PAMI-967636 format. One record per residue (C-alpha): y, z, x; residue number from 1; chain. Coordinates in steps of 0.25 Angstrom, whole numbers. Last residue first. Layout:
N
+-------+-------+-------+-----+-------+
:    yy :    zz :    xx :   n : chain :
+-------+-------+-------+-----+-------+
:     Y :     Z :     X : NUM :     A :
...
+-------+-------+-------+-----+-------+
This chain:
378
+-------+-------+-------+-----+-------+
:    yy :    zz :    xx :   n : chain :
+-------+-------+-------+-----+-------+
:   -47 :   835 :   292 : 378 :     A :
:   -38 :   834 :   279 : 377 :     A :
:   -38 :   844 :   268 : 376 :     A :
:   -25 :   850 :   271 : 375 :     A :
:   -17 :   837 :   271 : 374 :     A :
:   -24 :   835 :   257 : 373 :     A :
:   -14 :   843 :   250 : 372 :     A :
:    -2 :   839 :   257 : 371 :     A :
:    -5 :   824 :   256 : 370 :     A :
:    -8 :   825 :   241 : 369 :     A :
:     5 :   833 :   239 : 368 :     A :
:    13 :   823 :   246 : 367 :     A :
:     7 :   811 :   239 : 366 :     A :
:    10 :   818 :   226 : 365 :     A :
:    24 :   821 :   229 : 364 :     A :
:    27 :   807 :   234 : 363 :     A :
:    20 :   800 :   222 : 362 :     A :
:    28 :   808 :   211 : 361 :     A :
:    27 :   801 :   198 : 360 :     A :
:    16 :   790 :   201 : 359 :     A :
:     7 :   799 :   209 : 358 :     A :
:    11 :   811 :   200 : 357 :     A :
:     6 :   805 :   187 : 356 :     A :
:     6 :   818 :   179 : 355 :     A :
:    20 :   823 :   183 : 354 :     A :
:    31 :   822 :   193 : 353 :     A :
:    41 :   831 :   199 : 352 :     A :
:    40 :   847 :   199 : 351 :     A :
:    29 :   847 :   209 : 350 :     A :
:    19 :   857 :   211 : 349 :     A :
:     8 :   857 :   222 : 348 :     A :
:    -4 :   866 :   222 : 347 :     A :
:   -13 :   865 :   235 : 346 :     A :
:   -21 :   878 :   235 : 345 :     A :
:   -27 :   877 :   221 : 344 :     A :
:   -32 :   891 :   219 : 343 :     A :
:   -19 :   896 :   213 : 342 :     A :
:   -27 :   904 :   203 : 341 :     A :
:   -19 :   899 :   191 : 340 :     A :
:   -21 :   884 :   196 : 339 :     A :
:   -19 :   875 :   184 : 338 :     A :
:   -13 :   885 :   174 : 337 :     A :
:    -4 :   893 :   183 : 336 :     A :
:    -2 :   881 :   192 : 335 :     A :
:     4 :   873 :   181 : 334 :     A :
:    13 :   885 :   176 : 333 :     A :
:    22 :   884 :   188 : 332 :     A :
:    27 :   870 :   183 : 331 :     A :
:    24 :   856 :   187 : 330 :     A :
:    29 :   842 :   185 : 329 :     A :
:    18 :   838 :   196 : 328 :     A :
:     7 :   847 :   200 : 327 :     A :
:     0 :   844 :   213 : 326 :     A :
:   -14 :   850 :   215 : 325 :     A :
:   -23 :   852 :   227 : 324 :     A :
:   -38 :   854 :   228 : 323 :     A :
:   -47 :   858 :   239 : 322 :     A :
:   -62 :   856 :   235 : 321 :     A :
:   -67 :   868 :   228 : 320 :     A :
:   -69 :   861 :   215 : 319 :     A :
:   -67 :   864 :   200 : 318 :     A :
:   -68 :   851 :   191 : 317 :     A :
:   -57 :   850 :   180 : 316 :     A :
:   -57 :   838 :   171 : 315 :     A :
:   -69 :   843 :   163 : 314 :     A :
:   -82 :   835 :   161 : 313 :     A :
:   -89 :   835 :   148 : 312 :     A :
:   -87 :   820 :   148 : 311 :     A :
:   -81 :   818 :   134 : 310 :     A :
:   -66 :   820 :   138 : 309 :     A :
:   -68 :   812 :   151 : 308 :     A :
:   -75 :   800 :   143 : 307 :     A :
:   -63 :   800 :   133 : 306 :     A :
:   -53 :   800 :   144 : 305 :     A :
:   -60 :   789 :   152 : 304 :     A :
:   -61 :   781 :   139 : 303 :     A :
:   -46 :   781 :   138 : 302 :     A :
:   -45 :   775 :   152 : 301 :     A :
:   -55 :   765 :   146 : 300 :     A :
:   -46 :   761 :   135 : 299 :     A :
:   -33 :   761 :   142 : 298 :     A :
:   -40 :   754 :   153 : 297 :     A :
:   -38 :   740 :   148 : 296 :     A :
:   -37 :   735 :   163 : 295 :     A :
:   -24 :   728 :   161 : 294 :     A :
:   -18 :   739 :   152 : 293 :     A :
:   -22 :   751 :   160 : 292 :     A :
:   -17 :   745 :   173 : 291 :     A :
:    -4 :   741 :   165 : 290 :     A :
:    -1 :   755 :   161 : 289 :     A :
:    -2 :   760 :   176 : 288 :     A :
:     7 :   748 :   180 : 287 :     A :
:    16 :   751 :   169 : 286 :     A :
:    18 :   766 :   173 : 285 :     A :
:    21 :   761 :   187 : 284 :     A :
:    31 :   751 :   182 : 283 :     A :
:    38 :   762 :   174 : 282 :     A :
:    39 :   772 :   186 : 281 :     A :
:    34 :   786 :   183 : 280 :     A :
:    40 :   798 :   176 : 279 :     A :
:    52 :   804 :   183 : 278 :     A :
:    52 :   817 :   174 : 277 :     A :
:    37 :   819 :   176 : 276 :     A :
:    26 :   811 :   170 : 275 :     A :
:    16 :   816 :   160 : 274 :     A :
:    23 :   812 :   146 : 273 :     A :
:    29 :   799 :   151 : 272 :     A :
:    16 :   794 :   158 : 271 :     A :
:     8 :   798 :   146 : 270 :     A :
:    17 :   790 :   136 : 269 :     A :
:    16 :   778 :   146 : 268 :     A :
:     1 :   778 :   145 : 267 :     A :
:    -1 :   776 :   130 : 266 :     A :
:    12 :   768 :   128 : 265 :     A :
:     8 :   758 :   138 : 264 :     A :
:    -6 :   757 :   133 : 263 :     A :
:    -1 :   755 :   119 : 262 :     A :
:    10 :   745 :   124 : 261 :     A :
:    -2 :   737 :   131 : 260 :     A :
:    -9 :   737 :   118 : 259 :     A :
:   -24 :   732 :   117 : 258 :     A :
:   -31 :   741 :   127 : 257 :     A :
:   -23 :   754 :   124 : 256 :     A :
:   -25 :   752 :   109 : 255 :     A :
:   -40 :   750 :   110 : 254 :     A :
:   -41 :   761 :   120 : 253 :     A :
:   -35 :   771 :   110 : 252 :     A :
:   -46 :   769 :   101 : 251 :     A :
:   -57 :   768 :   112 : 250 :     A :
:   -53 :   781 :   118 : 249 :     A :
:   -55 :   789 :   105 : 248 :     A :
:   -59 :   804 :   110 : 247 :     A :
:   -53 :   806 :   124 : 246 :     A :
:   -43 :   795 :   122 : 245 :     A :
:   -37 :   801 :   110 : 244 :     A :
:   -37 :   815 :   115 : 243 :     A :
:   -31 :   810 :   128 : 242 :     A :
:   -19 :   802 :   122 : 241 :     A :
:   -17 :   813 :   112 : 240 :     A :
:   -14 :   823 :   123 : 239 :     A :
:     1 :   822 :   122 : 238 :     A :
:     5 :   832 :   112 : 237 :     A :
:    -6 :   842 :   116 : 236 :     A :
:    -2 :   841 :   130 : 235 :     A :
:    12 :   844 :   127 : 234 :     A :
:     8 :   856 :   119 : 233 :     A :
:    -1 :   861 :   131 : 232 :     A :
:    11 :   859 :   141 : 231 :     A :
:    20 :   867 :   132 : 230 :     A :
:    10 :   878 :   130 : 229 :     A :
:     8 :   879 :   145 : 228 :     A :
:    23 :   879 :   147 : 227 :     A :
:    25 :   890 :   137 : 226 :     A :
:    13 :   898 :   143 : 225 :     A :
:    20 :   897 :   157 : 224 :     A :
:    33 :   902 :   151 : 223 :     A :
:    26 :   913 :   144 : 222 :     A :
:    19 :   917 :   156 : 221 :     A :
:     4 :   914 :   158 : 220 :     A :
:    -4 :   926 :   159 : 219 :     A :
:   -18 :   920 :   158 : 218 :     A :
:   -20 :   906 :   163 : 217 :     A :
:   -25 :   895 :   153 : 216 :     A :
:   -38 :   889 :   157 : 215 :     A :
:   -39 :   874 :   160 : 214 :     A :
:   -45 :   863 :   152 : 213 :     A :
:   -39 :   866 :   138 : 212 :     A :
:   -32 :   880 :   140 : 211 :     A :
:   -23 :   874 :   151 : 210 :     A :
:   -24 :   859 :   150 : 209 :     A :
:    -9 :   859 :   147 : 208 :     A :
:    -7 :   863 :   161 : 207 :     A :
:    -9 :   849 :   166 : 206 :     A :
:     5 :   845 :   160 : 205 :     A :
:    12 :   851 :   172 : 204 :     A :
:     6 :   840 :   181 : 203 :     A :
:    -6 :   836 :   190 : 202 :     A :
:    -9 :   830 :   203 : 201 :     A :
:   -23 :   834 :   209 : 200 :     A :
:   -27 :   834 :   224 : 199 :     A :
:   -42 :   836 :   227 : 198 :     A :
:   -48 :   839 :   241 : 197 :     A :
:   -58 :   833 :   251 : 196 :     A :
:   -67 :   828 :   241 : 195 :     A :
:   -81 :   824 :   246 : 194 :     A :
:   -88 :   838 :   247 : 193 :     A :
:   -82 :   842 :   234 : 192 :     A :
:   -88 :   830 :   226 : 191 :     A :
:   -90 :   835 :   212 : 190 :     A :
:   -79 :   845 :   211 : 189 :     A :
:   -69 :   838 :   220 : 188 :     A :
:   -72 :   825 :   213 : 187 :     A :
:   -70 :   832 :   200 : 186 :     A :
:   -56 :   837 :   204 : 185 :     A :
:   -51 :   823 :   208 : 184 :     A :
:   -57 :   816 :   195 : 183 :     A :
:   -50 :   826 :   186 : 182 :     A :
:   -37 :   825 :   194 : 181 :     A :
:   -38 :   810 :   192 : 180 :     A :
:   -40 :   812 :   177 : 179 :     A :
:   -26 :   818 :   178 : 178 :     A :
:   -22 :   818 :   193 : 177 :     A :
:   -28 :   814 :   206 : 176 :     A :
:   -32 :   816 :   220 : 175 :     A :
:   -45 :   816 :   228 : 174 :     A :
:   -48 :   818 :   243 : 173 :     A :
:   -60 :   811 :   250 : 172 :     A :
:   -73 :   813 :   257 : 171 :     A :
:   -84 :   803 :   259 : 170 :     A :
:   -74 :   792 :   257 : 169 :     A :
:   -81 :   779 :   260 : 168 :     A :
:   -75 :   770 :   249 : 167 :     A :
:   -88 :   771 :   242 : 166 :     A :
:   -88 :   786 :   242 : 165 :     A :
:   -74 :   787 :   237 : 164 :     A :
:   -78 :   778 :   225 : 163 :     A :
:   -91 :   787 :   223 : 162 :     A :
:   -82 :   799 :   221 : 161 :     A :
:   -73 :   791 :   212 : 160 :     A :
:   -85 :   787 :   203 : 159 :     A :
:   -90 :   802 :   203 : 158 :     A :
:   -76 :   806 :   198 : 157 :     A :
:   -76 :   795 :   188 : 156 :     A :
:   -89 :   800 :   182 : 155 :     A :
:   -83 :   814 :   181 : 154 :     A :
:   -70 :   810 :   175 : 153 :     A :
:   -74 :   800 :   165 : 152 :     A :
:   -82 :   786 :   164 : 151 :     A :
:   -93 :   788 :   154 : 150 :     A :
:   -93 :   775 :   147 : 149 :     A :
:   -96 :   761 :   153 : 148 :     A :
:   -92 :   752 :   164 : 147 :     A :
:   -77 :   754 :   161 : 146 :     A :
:   -68 :   742 :   163 : 145 :     A :
:   -61 :   746 :   171 : 144 :     A :
:   -58 :   753 :   184 : 143 :     A :
:   -47 :   744 :   185 : 142 :     A :
:   -37 :   753 :   177 : 141 :     A :
:   -44 :   765 :   171 : 140 :     A :
:   -58 :   765 :   165 : 139 :     A :
:   -64 :   772 :   177 : 138 :     A :
:   -52 :   779 :   185 : 137 :     A :
:   -45 :   769 :   194 : 136 :     A :
:   -47 :   773 :   208 : 135 :     A :
:   -37 :   777 :   219 : 134 :     A :
:   -42 :   778 :   233 : 133 :     A :
:   -33 :   782 :   244 : 132 :     A :
:   -35 :   784 :   259 : 131 :     A :
:   -26 :   795 :   262 : 130 :     A :
:   -16 :   799 :   273 : 129 :     A :
:   -10 :   813 :   276 : 128 :     A :
:   -11 :   812 :   291 : 127 :     A :
:    -4 :   799 :   291 : 126 :     A :
:    -6 :   785 :   286 : 125 :     A :
:     0 :   782 :   272 : 124 :     A :
:   -12 :   782 :   262 : 123 :     A :
:    -6 :   792 :   253 : 122 :     A :
:     8 :   786 :   253 : 121 :     A :
:     3 :   772 :   249 : 120 :     A :
:    -6 :   778 :   238 : 119 :     A :
:     4 :   787 :   231 : 118 :     A :
:    13 :   777 :   224 : 117 :     A :
:     2 :   769 :   218 : 116 :     A :
:    -6 :   781 :   213 : 115 :     A :
:    -3 :   780 :   198 : 114 :     A :
:    -6 :   765 :   198 : 113 :     A :
:   -21 :   769 :   200 : 112 :     A :
:   -21 :   773 :   185 : 111 :     A :
:   -15 :   782 :   175 : 110 :     A :
:   -16 :   786 :   161 : 109 :     A :
:   -24 :   794 :   165 : 108 :     A :
:   -28 :   799 :   179 : 107 :     A :
:   -28 :   793 :   193 : 106 :     A :
:   -37 :   797 :   204 : 105 :     A :
:   -33 :   796 :   219 : 104 :     A :
:   -45 :   797 :   229 : 103 :     A :
:   -40 :   801 :   243 : 102 :     A :
:   -47 :   797 :   256 : 101 :     A :
:   -41 :   805 :   268 : 100 :     A :
:   -35 :   796 :   279 :  99 :     A :
:   -43 :   794 :   292 :  98 :     A :
:   -39 :   780 :   294 :  97 :     A :
:   -24 :   781 :   291 :  96 :     A :
:   -21 :   767 :   286 :  95 :     A :
:   -24 :   773 :   272 :  94 :     A :
:   -34 :   767 :   263 :  93 :     A :
:   -30 :   763 :   249 :  92 :     A :
:   -42 :   761 :   240 :  91 :     A :
:   -37 :   758 :   225 :  90 :     A :
:   -48 :   759 :   215 :  89 :     A :
:   -56 :   752 :   204 :  88 :     A :
:   -69 :   758 :   199 :  87 :     A :
:   -78 :   748 :   192 :  86 :     A :
:   -89 :   757 :   184 :  85 :     A :
:  -104 :   756 :   185 :  84 :     A :
:  -105 :   770 :   192 :  83 :     A :
:   -95 :   765 :   203 :  82 :     A :
:   -91 :   750 :   204 :  81 :     A :
:   -80 :   747 :   214 :  80 :     A :
:   -66 :   742 :   213 :  79 :     A :
:   -55 :   740 :   224 :  78 :     A :
:   -41 :   741 :   226 :  77 :     A :
:   -32 :   740 :   239 :  76 :     A :
:   -18 :   744 :   235 :  75 :     A :
:    -7 :   733 :   235 :  74 :     A :
:   -14 :   728 :   222 :  73 :     A :
:    -7 :   739 :   214 :  72 :     A :
:     6 :   734 :   219 :  71 :     A :
:     2 :   720 :   216 :  70 :     A :
:    -1 :   724 :   201 :  69 :     A :
:    12 :   731 :   201 :  68 :     A :
:    19 :   718 :   204 :  67 :     A :
:    10 :   710 :   195 :  66 :     A :
:    13 :   720 :   183 :  65 :     A :
:    28 :   718 :   184 :  64 :     A :
:    34 :   727 :   173 :  63 :     A :
:    47 :   721 :   167 :  62 :     A :
:    43 :   712 :   155 :  61 :     A :
:    30 :   717 :   149 :  60 :     A :
:    29 :   731 :   154 :  59 :     A :
:    44 :   733 :   152 :  58 :     A :
:    43 :   729 :   138 :  57 :     A :
:    31 :   739 :   136 :  56 :     A :
:    39 :   750 :   143 :  55 :     A :
:    51 :   748 :   134 :  54 :     A :
:    42 :   747 :   121 :  53 :     A :
:    35 :   760 :   126 :  52 :     A :
:    48 :   767 :   127 :  51 :     A :
:    54 :   762 :   114 :  50 :     A :
:    42 :   766 :   107 :  49 :     A :
:    42 :   781 :   112 :  48 :     A :
:    30 :   785 :   120 :  47 :     A :
:    23 :   797 :   112 :  46 :     A :
:    27 :   805 :   100 :  45 :     A :
:    36 :   815 :   108 :  44 :     A :
:    41 :   804 :   118 :  43 :     A :
:    55 :   802 :   113 :  42 :     A :
:    62 :   791 :   105 :  41 :     A :
:    67 :   800 :    94 :  40 :     A :
:    62 :   796 :    80 :  39 :     A :
:    73 :   794 :    69 :  38 :     A :
:    68 :   781 :    65 :  37 :     A :
:    53 :   778 :    69 :  36 :     A :
:    52 :   768 :    80 :  35 :     A :
:    43 :   756 :    77 :  34 :     A :
:    31 :   755 :    85 :  33 :     A :
:    30 :   744 :    95 :  32 :     A :
:    22 :   731 :    95 :  31 :     A :
:    19 :   724 :   107 :  30 :     A :
:    20 :   708 :   108 :  29 :     A :
:    27 :   708 :   121 :  28 :     A :
:    18 :   718 :   127 :  27 :     A :
:     6 :   711 :   122 :  26 :     A :
:    11 :   698 :   128 :  25 :     A :
:    14 :   705 :   142 :  24 :     A :
:     0 :   711 :   142 :  23 :     A :
:    -6 :   697 :   140 :  22 :     A :
:     2 :   691 :   151 :  21 :     A :
:    -3 :   702 :   160 :  20 :     A :
:   -17 :   700 :   156 :  19 :     A :
:   -16 :   684 :   157 :  18 :     A :
:   -10 :   686 :   171 :  17 :     A :
:   -23 :   692 :   175 :  16 :     A :
:   -22 :   706 :   181 :  15 :     A :
:   -25 :   706 :   196 :  14 :     A :
:   -28 :   720 :   202 :  13 :     A :
:   -36 :   718 :   215 :  12 :     A :
:   -49 :   724 :   218 :  11 :     A :
:   -58 :   724 :   231 :  10 :     A :
:   -72 :   728 :   228 :   9 :     A :
:   -80 :   740 :   232 :   8 :     A :
:   -95 :   739 :   232 :   7 :     A :
:  -104 :   750 :   227 :   6 :     A :
:  -112 :   740 :   219 :   5 :     A :
:  -115 :   736 :   205 :   4 :     A :
:  -106 :   724 :   206 :   3 :     A :
:   -92 :   724 :   200 :   2 :     A :
:   -89 :   717 :   187 :   1 :     A :
+-------+-------+-------+-----+-------+
């Protein structure tokens, strides 16, 4: 356990071989549902048995955790105790001494693995260089175990602001998607004198929140209304994971902690549903799943969603800090709903990618982050 100080401690991922052997045994002994005669092997009822079986077999026999562990350890990692909670983070300084500090925050069901392909390009020396900080959300990855209840969006925002202070960054840029977008926006709202600007990545599915967390614009065309209705229907069909974790996290947490196949299916289904046509690399997906499995954070990540749902804090926090958006797998109706007044000066749209932009389209995301913050540099 970390001492009760502001000290920052070097960290290295070293999963014991017994843990890896245990995972392989569980995968070898896994039980799978029997297919129902006449069923089509599609995704309409979730991840098909044949798909999760194939992924599980590859996780056991083909995926090399040690190689990906080494790739993670290629980046400097640390832990520090903030508000009683161990916070794990990557801190990669650019060779460019005057680079802009940039906080990258992941979402659910993601992890620091989401950003592995963007850290190198973002820290390259030059006029657009960044010093990059990538924390694990409390209850995710190696920001575990939880020190107690109450870790949600607002408390995490304060903790990450303190993290940047400890690293010596009085002013910094912030970027994220999903939960990371909520943290990014709240940082700007609560710490406007410290946040240089915020950059958020999103995707077409965001419009499903219209009427729930966002107003529905007037005078939508029939085509726009049809697209909104389709997005809402898809969200209703797919939001069971959120409803369960927002109300009964301990129940699903037991299954996710005990069954690697259950954890695999739980995450892989969302990656299939939320990514664009090209999806994500299978090994990167399994690195992400492995981080959840080895740290037992399926349960504590579920608790984060429960705490957020019961905190009384919304996901949106208005601010006058300069903001940029990059929307992947987009359509014109996204801006009509998300930014009807066109108040966001930097609004980029990409046909490619999806919810996990840093994994799916790292080159496009890096280019857009650079372009947005270029105008905010001294």
